[in-house]
FIPAMI-149151 format. One record per residue: x, y, z of N, C-alpha, C in turn. Coordinates in steps of 0.2 Angstrom, whole numbers, plus 5000, padded with zeros to 4 digits. Example, Ala and Ser with C-alpha at 12.3 -4.5 7.8 and 13.67 -1.06 7.14 Angstrom:
% residues 2
506649725039506249785039506649845039;506449895035506849955036506450005039;
***
This chain:
% residues 253
500449945000500050005000500450065000;500350104995500850164995500750215000;501250255001501150305007500650355006;500450364999499950424998499250394998;499150335000498450305000498150335006;497650375005497250395011496550385011;496250375016495550355016495050415017;494450405016494050465017493950495023;494050465029493950485035494650535037;495150515034495750555036495750625034;495950665038496050745037496750765037;497050785032497750795032497850855036;498350855040498550905045499250895048;499450945051500150945054500150965062;499550935065499450955072499950905076;499950915083500350865087500050795087;499350795086499050725086499250695080;499250725074499450695068500150665068;500550705072501350685072501450625077;500950605081501150555086501150485082;501650445084501650375081501050335081;500850305076500150275076500050225081;500550185084500350135089500150165095;500450225097500250265103499550285102;499350305097498650335096498150275096;498350215093497950155094497850135101;498350135105498350115112497950165116;498050225114497650275118496850275116;496750265110495950255108495650195111;496050135111495850075114495750085122;496250115125496150125132495550175134;495450225130494950265131494250235131;494150195126493550155125493450105130;493950075132493850025138493650065144;493950115146493750155152493050175151;492850205145492150225144491650175145;491750115143491350055143491250035151;491850045154491850025161491450075166;491350125164490950175168490250165169;490050165176489350155177488850205174;488350175171487850215167487550275171;487550265178487150305182487550375183;488250365182488650425182488650465176;488050505175487950535168488450595168;488650625173489150685172489750655170;489950595171490650575168490650565161;490050555158490050545150490150615147;489850665151489950735149490750755149;491050735154491750755155492150715149;491950655148492250615142492250655136;491650685134491450725128491950785128;492050815134492450875134493250855133;493450795135494050765134494150755126;493650725123493750715116493750785112;493350835114493350895111493950935112;494350925117495050945118495450915113;495450855112495850815107495750845100;495050845099494850875092495150945091;495150985096495451055095496151055094;496551005098497251005097497450975090;496950925088497150895081496850945075;496550995077496251045072495751005068;495350965071494750935067494150975068;493851005063493251045064492651005067;492251035071491651005074491150975069;491051015063490650985058490850925055;491550925054491850865051491750805055;491850815062491750755067490950735067;490550785067489850765068489550735062;489850755056489550715050489750645050;490350635052490650565052490250515058;489950555063489650515068488950485066;488750505060488150485057488150405056;488750375056488750305055488450265061;488350305066488050265072487250275072;486950295067486250305066485850245068;486050185065485650115067485650105074;486250115078486250105085485750155088;485750215086485250265089484550245088;484350215082483750185081483550135086;484050085087483950035092483850055099;484250105101484250135107483550165109;483250205104482650235104482050185105;482150125103481550075104481650045110;482250045114482250005120481750025125;481650085127481150105132480450075130;480250065124479650045122479549965123;480049935121480049855121480249825127;480649855131480949825137480449815143;480549765147480049755152480249775159;479849775164480049795170479649855173;479949895177479649945180479450005175;478850035175478750085170478650155173;478750205169478650275171478350315165;478050365167477750405162478150465160;478250465153478650525150478250545144;478050615145477750645140477050605138;476750575143476150545142476250475139;476850445138477050375136477250335142;477050275142477350225147477950195144;478450215148479150185146479450145151;479850095149480250055154480850095157;480850085164481450125167482050095165;482150025165482749985163482850005156;482350005151482450025144482750095143;482550145148482850215147483550215149;483750175154484450175156484850135151;484550085148484850045143484950085137;484450125135484550175129485050225130;485050255136485650305138486350275138;486350205140486950175140487250165133;486850145129487050125122487250195118;486850245119486950305116487550345118;487650345125488250385128488850345126;488950285128489550245127489650235119;489150225115489250215108489450275105;489150335106489350395103490050415105;490250405111490950415113491450375110;491250305109491750265106491850275099;491250295095491350315088491750375087;491550425092491950485091492750475092;492950435097493650415097493950385091;493550345088493750305082493850355076;493350405076493350445070493950495071;494150515077494650555078495350515077;495350455078495950415077496050415069;495450395066495450395058495650455055;495450515058495550575055496250605056;496650575060497250595061497850545059;497650485057498050435055497950405048;498350395044498250365037498250295038;497950265033497850185033498550155034;498950175030499650135030499950145037;499850205041500150215047499750165052;499150165051498750115056498950045055;499150025049499349955049500049945052;500449995051501149995054501049995062;500550035064500450035071500249965074;499749935070499549865072500149815073;500549825068501149785068501649795074;501649855076502049875081501749855088;501149855088500749825094500749745094;501149715090501149645090500549605088;500049635084499449605082499749545077;499349485077499549435073499749455066;500349445063500449465056499949445051;499649385052499249365047498549415047;498349435052497749485053497949545050;498549575051498749635048498849635040;499049575038499149565031498449565028;497949525031497249525028496949595028;497049635033496749695033497049745028;497749735027498049775022497849755015;497749695013497449675007496749695006;496349685011495649705011495549785009;495949825013495949895011496149915004;496749875002497049894995496549874990;496249804990495849784985495149794986;494949824991494249854992494249914986;494749954986494750004981494749974974;495149924973495149894966494449864964;494149834969493549804967492949854966;493049904970492549964969492649994962;493250004960493350034953493149984948;493149914949492949864944492149874944;491849884949491149884949490949954946;491250004946491150064943491150054935;491650024933491750004926491249964923;491049914927490449874925489849904924;489749954929489049994929489050034923;489650074921489650114915489550074909;489850014909489749964903489049954902;488649934908487949914907487549984905;487650034908487350094906487450114899;488050104896488250124889487850084884;487550024887487149974883486449994884;486250044887485550064888485250024894;485649994898485349954904485250004910;484650004913484550044919484049994924;484349984930483949944934483349984937;482749954936482149994938481649944942;481849884943481349844947481649774947;481149724950481349654951481549624945;481249634939481449604933482149614931;482449664933483149674932483649644937;483449614942483849584947484349524944;484049494939484449444936485049464933;485049524929485649554926486149574932;485849604937486349624943486649564946;486249504946486549444949487149424945;487049424938487549404934488149444934;488049514935488549554936488949544942;488649524948488949514954489349444953;489049394950489449334949490149354945;490049394939490649404935491149444939;490849494944491349524948491749484953;491349434956491749384960492249344956;492049324950492549284946493149324945;493049384943493649434941494049444947;493749454953494149474959494549414961;494249354961494549294962495149284958;495049284951495649284947496149334948;495949394949496449444951496849424957;496549404962496849384968497349324967;497249274963497649224961498349254957;498149294953498749324949499249364954;498949404958499349444963499749394968;499349344970499749294974500349264971;500249244964500749214960501349264959;501149324958501649374957502049384964;501749384969502049394976502549334977;502349274976502749214977503349214973;503249234966503849234962504349284964;504149334968504649384971504849374978;504749304980505049284986504549284992;503949304991503449304997503349235000;503449225007503449165010502949165016;502449205016501949215021502049275026;502549315025502649375029502849425025;502549485026502749545022503349575026;503849605022504449635024504249695028;504649715033504549775037504949825034;504649875031505049925028505149985032;504650005036504750065041504650035048;505150055052505150035059504850095063;504250085066503950145069504150135077;504450195079504550195086504250255090;504250255096503950315100504350325106;504450385108504850405113504450405120;504750415125504350415132503850475132;504150535129503650595129503050585125;503150545119502650535114502150485118;502350435121501850395125501450435130;501850475134501550515139500950555136;501150585130500650635127500050595125;500150535122499550505119499150475125;499450445130499050415135498750465140;498850525139498550575143497750565143;497550555137496850545136496550485140;496750425139496450375143496550375151;497150405153497250415160496850465163;496650525159496250565162495550535162;495350495157494650465157494650415163;495250385165495250335170495050365177;495350425178495250465184494450475184;494150505179493450515179493050455180;493250395177492950335179492950315186;493550315189493550295196493150345200;493150405199492650455202491950435201;491750405195491050385194490850325198;491350285200491250225204491150245211;491550295214491550315221491050365223;490950405219490450465221489750445221;
***
């Protein structure tokens, strides 16, 4: 994967957060999410402080609020699920705006919304400040199984290739006057999907043979050795440690 390959969530910048080694940011984001999930749902104030911490990170990273909020739309299905919980959950009921809602369902909905939103926001900030290639290097540095890193690398690289192949096939269909308008056209789309699968499989075989002919033996060579200083680790882990203090207060107060 070339160094210039960037994903849509990435926002180019030169902030202190962008400059951090990728494995430190991965560890910080993971630690923050673990702490948020471990926080009791009744400590509602704690989740507000978590949001303030993420807002501070976004400000340091120079990630605009609009950019972050737009990417948070990915959690809409979870929001829909959370909204339904007070209506379908059983147990003690309470009246809210003339509607009978489950108390346990309300707490469950709050739990899903608060922790899910914070987790997604942390992930979006990570993706906004780290290129895909750096994320893979960070996973390698954190000793994730090499096979999983290779699978992720190939998936990211050839996801774009397959998407481009789908675009060319769509253009070819439309140039022949085809336009999917109903169920009767599903057969053509199914044949296109089958052709795409065969082309992708054949392309994968050719790539594998090319790699083997160049000496591939099950492990990718490490080209860039990513390291981090103690100061960089301290800077990155400030977020999860601050969140941990909030979490401990949430359990004791």
